[in-house]
C-alpha positions as CSV (number, residue, x, y, z in Angstrom):
1,Q,10.0,-10.0,-17.1
2,V,10.4,-6.5,-15.6
3,Q,7.5,-5.0,-13.6
4,L,6.5,-1.5,-14.5
5,V,4.6,1.1,-12.4
6,E,3.6,4.5,-13.7
7,S,2.8,7.6,-11.6
8,G,2.5,11.3,-12.0
9,G,-0.7,11.7,-13.9
10,G,-3.4,14.1,-12.9
11,L,-5.5,17.0,-13.9
12,V,-3.7,20.0,-15.4
13,Q,-4.8,23.2,-17.3
14,P,-3.8,23.7,-20.9
15,G,-0.3,25.0,-21.1
16,G,0.7,23.3,-17.8
17,S,3.2,20.6,-17.2
18,L,3.4,17.1,-15.7
19,R,6.2,14.7,-15.2
20,L,5.3,11.0,-15.5
21,S,7.5,8.4,-13.9
22,C,7.9,4.7,-14.7
23,A,9.5,2.6,-12.0
24,A,11.0,-0.7,-13.0
25,S,11.4,-3.6,-10.7
26,G,14.5,-4.7,-12.4
27,S,17.3,-3.0,-14.3
28,L,16.1,-1.5,-17.5
29,L,19.4,-2.5,-19.0
30,D,18.1,-6.0,-19.2
31,S,14.7,-4.8,-20.6
32,G,16.1,-3.1,-23.6
33,A,14.5,0.0,-25.0
34,I,11.5,1.5,-23.1
35,G,8.6,3.6,-24.3
36,W,5.7,5.7,-23.3
37,F,2.4,5.0,-25.0
38,R,-1.0,6.6,-24.5
39,Q,-4.6,5.8,-25.3
40,A,-7.4,8.3,-25.4
41,P,-11.1,7.3,-25.2
42,G,-12.2,5.8,-28.5
43,K,-8.7,5.9,-30.0
44,A,-6.0,3.3,-30.6
45,R,-3.0,3.2,-28.4
46,E,-0.1,5.1,-29.8
47,A,3.6,5.4,-29.1
48,V,4.4,8.8,-27.6
49,S,8.1,8.6,-26.9
50,C,10.7,5.9,-26.7
51,L,14.3,5.6,-25.5
52,G,16.9,3.2,-26.7
53,S,18.6,1.0,-24.1
54,S,22.2,2.0,-24.9
55,D,22.5,3.7,-28.3
56,G,20.7,6.9,-27.3
57,S,17.9,6.4,-29.9
58,T,14.8,8.4,-29.2
59,Y,11.4,8.7,-30.8
60,Y,8.7,11.3,-30.3
61,V,5.4,11.2,-32.1
62,S,5.1,14.4,-34.1
63,S,2.3,15.9,-32.0
64,V,4.5,16.1,-28.9
65,K,7.9,17.0,-30.4
66,G,9.3,20.1,-28.7
67,R,6.9,19.7,-25.8
68,F,7.7,16.3,-24.3
69,T,11.1,14.9,-23.1
70,I,11.9,11.3,-22.2
71,S,14.8,10.6,-19.9
72,R,16.2,7.8,-17.7
73,D,18.0,7.9,-14.4
74,D,21.6,6.8,-14.1
75,A,20.6,3.6,-12.2
76,K,18.3,2.8,-15.1
77,T,15.4,1.9,-12.9
78,M,13.3,4.9,-13.6
79,V,12.1,6.5,-16.9
80,Y,10.5,9.9,-17.0
81,L,8.3,11.7,-19.4
82,Q,8.4,15.5,-18.9
83,M,5.3,16.9,-20.5
84,D,5.2,20.7,-21.1
85,S,2.8,23.0,-22.9
86,L,0.1,20.4,-22.4
87,K,-3.0,20.5,-24.7
88,P,-6.4,19.0,-24.3
89,E,-5.6,16.5,-27.0
90,D,-2.9,15.1,-24.7
91,T,-5.6,13.8,-22.5
92,A,-5.2,10.0,-22.3
93,V,-4.1,7.1,-20.1
94,Y,-0.3,6.9,-20.4
95,Y,1.5,3.6,-20.1
96,C,5.1,2.6,-20.1
97,S,6.2,-0.6,-21.8
98,A,9.5,-2.5,-22.2
99,P,11.1,-3.8,-24.3
100,V,10.1,-1.8,-27.3
101,M,11.7,-1.6,-30.8
102,V,12.8,2.0,-31.5
103,T,14.5,3.4,-34.6
104,N,16.0,6.8,-33.9
105,Q,13.4,9.5,-34.7
106,I,11.5,7.2,-37.0
107,M,9.4,4.7,-35.2
108,C,8.7,2.9,-32.0
109,V,6.6,-0.2,-31.5
110,A,5.7,-2.4,-28.5
111,T,6.9,-6.0,-28.6
112,V,4.7,-9.0,-28.2
113,G,4.9,-10.3,-24.7
114,G,6.5,-7.1,-23.4
115,S,5.8,-5.7,-20.0
116,W,3.2,-2.9,-19.4
117,G,2.4,-0.8,-16.4
118,Q,-1.1,-0.2,-15.2
119,G,-1.3,3.3,-16.7
120,T,-1.7,6.7,-15.3
121,Q,-4.5,9.1,-16.3
122,V,-3.6,12.5,-17.7
123,I,-6.4,15.1,-18.1
124,V,-5.8,18.4,-19.7
125,S,-8.7,20.7,-19.2
126,S,-9.6,24.1,-18.0
């Protein structure tokens, strides 16, 4: 099972940017698709953005479309979430998880028994 470690969270003003990183202990090729999820206080965890392992499938929750971009390095050991034009409602703990099931632009769900990182806090506030 791959080990995942997130970083890059912090406090940012509305309209600002952050780039989250997810480091995998093993090759993400073996882990299948990978996704970013978030959980705000008092709310259920939701899929934010997911990336297919080899078919280029992507998913973005509607509230982040056009503002967030998921990407992966060529070595397939790092996954990034570039977050631009941040809003207070983006405040949450962000987690990466693998493997996930992703259907291009339609849905992304975590898998039972999949790996999760410890999370990184993002606070968007003036």
